[in-house]
C-alpha positions in Angstrom: -46.6 2.9 50.7 -47.8 0.6 53.5 -44.2 -0.8 55.9 -45.3 -3.8 57.8 -46.2 -2.6 61.9 -47.0 -6.8 63.1 -43.7 -6.7 65.5 -44.0 -5.0 69.0 -41.5 -2.1 67.9 -40.5 -0.9 64.7 -38.0 1.9 63.5 -36.7 3.7 60.9 -33.3 4.8 60.3 -32.5 7.5 57.5 -29.2 7.8 55.9 -28.0 10.0 53.5 -24.4 9.0 52.3 -21.7 11.9 53.0 -18.7 10.6 54.0 -18.2 7.7 51.6 -18.6 4.5 53.6 -18.8 6.0 56.8 -22.2 7.1 57.3 -23.4 3.9 56.1 -21.2 2.1 57.9 -22.9 3.4 60.9 -26.4 2.9 60.4 -26.0 -0.3 59.2 -24.3 -1.7 61.7 -27.4 0.0 64.4 -30.0 -1.7 62.2 -28.3 -5.1 61.9 -27.6 -4.8 66.2 -31.1 -3.6 66.7 -32.9 -6.5 64.8 -30.8 -9.5 65.9 -30.1 -8.7 69.5 -33.1 -6.5 70.5 -35.9 -7.5 68.0 -37.0 -4.6 66.5 -38.3 -3.9 63.3 -36.0 -1.9 60.9 -36.5 0.4 58.3 -33.1 2.2 57.3 -33.7 4.8 54.0 -30.9 4.6 52.0 -29.8 7.0 49.3 -26.7 5.6 47.8 -27.2 2.0 47.3 -24.1 1.6 45.4 -22.1 2.7 48.0 -24.3 1.0 50.7 -23.1 -2.4 47.8 -19.2 -1.6 48.7 -19.9 -3.0 52.1 -22.6 -5.3 51.5 -22.1 -7.1 49.1 -25.7 -8.4 49.2 -27.2 -5.3 48.4 -29.0 -5.2 45.1 -28.3 -1.4 43.9 -31.6 -0.8 41.8 -34.5 -2.4 44.3 -36.4 0.2 45.7 -37.3 -2.1 48.7 -35.1 -5.6 49.5 -34.9 -6.8 52.8 -31.2 -7.5 53.6 -30.1 -9.5 57.2 -34.1 -9.3 58.5 -33.8 -5.4 58.1 -35.5 -4.2 55.3 -33.6 -1.5 53.0 -35.5 1.4 50.8 -34.2 3.7 48.1 -34.5 6.8 50.1 -34.8 8.3 46.3 -37.0 11.3 47.0 -37.2 13.4 49.5 -40.8 13.7 49.5 -43.9 11.5 49.2 -47.3 10.2 50.4 -47.0 8.7 53.8 -50.1 8.1 56.3 -49.5 7.3 60.4 -49.6 3.6 59.3 -46.2 3.6 58.1 -44.6 5.6 60.4 -42.0 3.4 62.5 -42.6 3.7 66.8 -39.0 5.1 66.9 -37.8 7.3 64.3 -33.7 8.2 63.8 -32.5 10.6 61.4 -28.5 10.2 61.7 -26.1 13.7 61.4 -29.3 16.0 60.8 -29.8 14.3 57.3 -33.6 16.1 57.2 -35.9 13.0 56.9 -38.6 13.7 54.2 -41.8 16.6 55.1 -44.6 14.3 54.1 -42.7 11.1 57.0 -42.6 14.8 59.3 -46.5 15.4 58.3 -47.7 11.6 59.2 -45.0 11.3 61.9 -47.5 14.3 64.0 -50.9 12.6 62.7 -49.4 9.5 64.6 -51.1 8.4 68.5 -49.5 8.0 70.3 -46.5 10.0 68.4 -43.2 8.5 67.4 -39.8 8.9 69.2 -38.0 11.1 67.3 -34.0 11.3 67.8 -31.4 13.1 65.8 -28.4 10.7 65.5 -25.5 12.5 65.6 -21.9 12.1 65.0 -18.6 10.9 67.6 -16.5 14.1 68.8 -14.8 13.6 72.2 -15.3 17.2 72.9 -16.6 18.1 76.3 -20.2 20.3 75.1 -21.4 16.8 73.7 -22.3 15.9 77.7 -24.5 19.5 78.1 -26.5 18.4 74.8 -26.7 14.6 75.0 -30.6 13.8 74.6 -31.7 17.7 74.6 -35.2 17.9 73.2 -35.8 20.7 70.6 -39.9 21.1 69.4 -41.1 21.2 66.0 -41.8 25.6 64.9 -44.9 23.8 63.7 -45.9 19.9 64.2 -46.7 18.7 67.8 -43.7 17.0 67.6 -40.1 17.2 69.4 -36.8 15.8 68.8 -34.3 15.0 70.8 -30.1 15.1 70.2 -28.7 11.5 71.3 -24.2 11.9 71.0 -22.7 8.5 71.0 -19.4 9.1 73.3 -16.9 8.0 75.1 -18.7 8.9 79.0 -21.0 8.3 80.7 -22.8 10.7 80.3 -23.4 10.4 76.6 -24.6 7.7 74.5 -21.4 5.2 74.2 -19.6 3.7 71.0 -21.9 1.5 68.6 -21.2 -2.0 69.5 -22.9 -4.9 68.9 -22.9 -8.2 71.6 -20.8 -10.4 70.1 -18.0 -8.7 69.3 -15.8 -9.1 71.8 -16.9 -13.1 72.0 -15.8 -12.7 68.1 -12.6 -10.9 68.8 -10.6 -13.1 71.7 -11.7 -16.5 69.8 -10.0 -14.9 66.4 -7.2 -13.0 69.2 -6.5 -16.5 71.1 -6.0 -19.2 67.8 -3.1 -17.8 66.2 -4.3 -19.9 62.8 -6.8 -18.3 62.6 -5.3 -14.7 61.9 -2.6 -16.5 59.8 -5.5 -18.4 57.5 -7.3 -14.9 57.1 -4.1 -12.8 55.6 -3.0 -15.8 53.4 -6.1 -15.4 52.2 -5.8 -11.9 51.3 -3.3 -12.7 49.6 0.1 -12.0 52.4 3.4 -14.9 52.1 4.4 -15.9 54.3 7.0 -13.5 54.8 4.9 -10.6 54.5 2.8 -12.5 57.7 5.5 -11.7 59.7 6.3 -8.8 58.9 5.5 -5.4 60.9 1.7 -5.2 59.8 0.0 -2.0 58.9 -3.0 -1.3 58.1 -4.2 1.9 55.7 -7.0 3.5 55.3 -7.0 7.2 55.0 -8.6 10.1 53.0 -7.0 10.9 49.7 -5.6 14.6 51.9 -3.1 12.5 53.8 0.7 13.0 53.0 0.4 8.7 52.2 3.8 9.3 49.9 6.0 10.3 52.2 5.1 8.1 54.9 5.9 5.1 52.2 9.3 6.7 51.4 9.6 6.7 55.4 8.9 3.0 55.6 10.7 2.0 52.5 13.7 3.3 54.3 13.2 2.3 57.9 14.9 -0.5 59.3 12.4 -2.7 60.3 10.5 -4.8 57.5 6.8 -3.3 57.0 3.5 -4.8 54.8 1.1 -1.6 54.4 -2.4 -3.4 53.7 -4.1 -0.8 51.8 -7.9 -1.7 50.4 -8.6 -0.4 46.6 -9.4 2.9 46.0 -7.8 4.5 49.1 -4.8 6.4 48.1 -4.1 5.4 44.6 -2.4 7.6 43.7 0.7 7.6 46.6 0.1 4.0 46.0 0.3 3.3 42.2 3.4 5.8 42.2 4.9 3.6 44.9 3.8 0.1 43.2 4.9 1.8 39.9 1.3 0.0 38.3 -2.7 0.9 38.6 -3.5 0.1 42.6 -6.0 -2.4 41.8 -6.1 -5.6 44.5 -3.4 -8.2 44.7 -1.6 -5.3 43.3 1.9 -5.6 45.7 5.9 -4.4 45.2 8.8 -4.0 47.6 10.9 -1.4 47.9 13.4 -1.3 50.6 11.8 -2.2 54.1 8.3 -1.9 52.3 6.0 -4.6 51.0 2.9 -2.1 49.8 -0.3 -4.6 49.1 -3.7 -3.7 47.9 -6.8 -5.5 49.2 -9.9 -6.0 47.4 -12.7 -4.1 49.9 -14.1 -6.3 52.6 -17.0 -6.7 53.8 -17.5 -5.4 57.5 -16.9 -8.5 59.3 -13.7 -8.7 57.8 -12.9 -5.3 58.2 -12.7 -5.9 61.8 -10.3 -9.3 61.5 -8.1 -7.2 59.6 -7.9 -4.5 62.2 -7.6 -7.7 64.5 -4.2 -8.8 62.9 -2.5 -5.5 62.0 0.3 -4.6 64.5 -1.2 -0.8 64.0 -4.2 0.5 62.2 -4.8 3.7 60.3 -8.6 4.5 60.0 -10.6 7.4 58.9 -13.8 9.5 59.8 -16.3 7.2 62.2 -16.7 4.3 61.7 -13.4 3.0 61.2 -12.2 5.0 64.5 -15.1 2.6 66.8 -13.7 -0.2 65.3 -10.9 0.9 65.7 -10.9 1.3 69.7 -13.1 -1.8 69.6 -9.8 -4.2 68.4 -7.8 -2.4 71.3 -4.9 -2.5 68.8 -2.8 1.0 68.3 -3.8 3.1 65.7 -3.9 6.6 64.1 -7.5 8.4 62.5 -7.6 10.8 60.1 -10.2 12.9 61.1 -12.6 13.6 58.4 -11.8 17.7 57.0 -14.4 20.5 58.1 -14.4 24.4 57.2 -11.8 26.4 59.5 -10.1 23.6 60.4 -13.0 22.6 62.8 -11.7 18.9 62.8 -8.4 19.9 64.3 -10.4 21.3 67.8 -12.3 17.7 67.3 -8.8 15.8 66.9 -7.2 17.3 69.7 -9.9 17.2 71.9 -9.8 13.0 71.1 -6.1 12.9 71.9 -6.6 14.9 75.6 -9.0 12.1 76.3 -6.9 9.0 74.9 -3.1 9.9 74.3 -2.8 12.5 77.1 0.8 11.1 78.4 1.9 9.5 74.8 3.3 12.7 72.5 5.2 10.7 69.9 1.3 9.2 69.0 0.0 13.0 69.4 2.4 14.5 67.6 2.0 12.0 64.7 -1.2 12.1 64.8 -1.8 16.1 64.3 1.1 15.9 61.7 -0.6 13.1 59.6 -3.9 15.6 59.7 -2.1 18.4 58.9 -2.9 20.3 62.6 0.4 22.1 63.2 0.6 24.7 60.6 3.8 24.1 59.3 2.9 24.9 55.9 6.5 26.3 55.1 8.0 23.3 57.3 8.3 19.6 56.3 7.7 17.2 58.1 10.4 14.5 59.5 8.2 11.5 59.1 11.2 9.6 59.8 11.3 10.4 62.8 8.1 11.3 63.4 7.8 7.0 62.8 10.9 6.2 64.5 9.7 8.0 67.7 5.5 6.3 67.4 7.2 3.1 66.3 9.5 3.2 69.5 6.3 3.6 71.6 3.9 0.9 70.0 3.8 -1.1 73.6 2.8 2.0 75.6 0.5 2.6 73.3 -0.4 -0.5 72.7 -1.3 -1.2 76.3 -3.1 2.0 76.7 -5.0 0.9 73.1 -6.6 -2.5 75.4 -7.0 0.1 78.5 -9.2 2.2 76.3 -10.9 -0.7 75.3 -11.9 -1.4 79.1 -13.2 2.2 79.7 -15.3 2.4 76.7 -16.9 -1.1 77.3 -17.9 0.5 80.5 -20.3 2.8 79.0 -22.7 0.1 77.4 -23.0 0.2 74.0 -24.8 2.9 71.5 -28.0 0.9 70.5 -28.5 -0.4 73.6 -28.3 2.4 75.1 -30.9 4.7 72.6 -33.6 2.3 73.0 -33.0 2.5 76.9 -33.8 6.4 76.4 -36.1 5.9 73.4 -38.6 3.8 76.5 -38.1 6.5 78.9 -39.5 8.7 76.4 -42.3 6.8 75.6 -43.3 6.0 79.4 -42.9 9.9 80.5 -45.9 10.7 77.6 -47.5 8.1 78.9 -47.7 8.9 82.5 -48.6 12.8 80.7 -51.2 11.2 79.1 -53.1 9.8 82.0 
């Protein structure tokens, strides 16, 4: 195989889809931004094109090679293959230590100059990340060095993924009430639903959704819960009394639940902007909720030995140290309070959270501005890659 290296800088991203839409969501956003804003020729290697298609409807799931929005997308169907130095990108990114093909690595070692090799790690608020960001790791056999690149929440990390026009799009949407009304109408919301407290719900299957829906149903405030298809299907279907298909809707007490079709990434941003509270999960939707500047509750991806609880607490310590209602709700939502024998009091938790919504909204916007000061992940990554290339040239002189 031979990849086009006619442009000045080429870059390859290797992505294995593990966490449903999170992994490919992050890699797809990064690939598009590198191509559009920095003129990089990007090849995105993906092992699961069917999942990719859910967030990018233009994907042809059976194609070995296709071009989407200026990005070359290759189906990563095998662990190895025949590669030559001409096939190797100038910058090689493996997402979350996904073990790129050995044949590709062997060809990297034959290149002159050798490519910049980065392991783009998962996002965490833990303090140790600052000490590990950009650390090198030598290959045990080949003359190659991999560097770890950590996204994060401080200037000592790589920052958060954010395309250049996101802030402008957000401002324009927020400044035009008709834009929100039109968007929600196209999703099927009635005028009454658009006037309710609007909550988007995106979580993993083990979230206590049924208990929360019951609390909302018997609450005082009218609430519209918007759930993408395939999310919390059992609890949503039980509430609806029917299959949780796109367009399904039911009202019980103060709560209206509406199932939405799975939307492309740009429309998901609009959903976050249009809602008053967003439940998000994993990494990609979590980051987008932070850029939305709206109150959110994070459902973290489960890890063995409850390591995810440590990560959750590390984030809450940074994000909401003075908002006990949000912290307690978030910890209970993630099963991090250890009350296995005592059922959570979701009506009380919800009442406390709702009472602090204005405070949480103010903190969300403050955090949004704070994160902007750290730059964006794509720009910081390219800047680091350039510094490695410069250092390599100086060593050769």
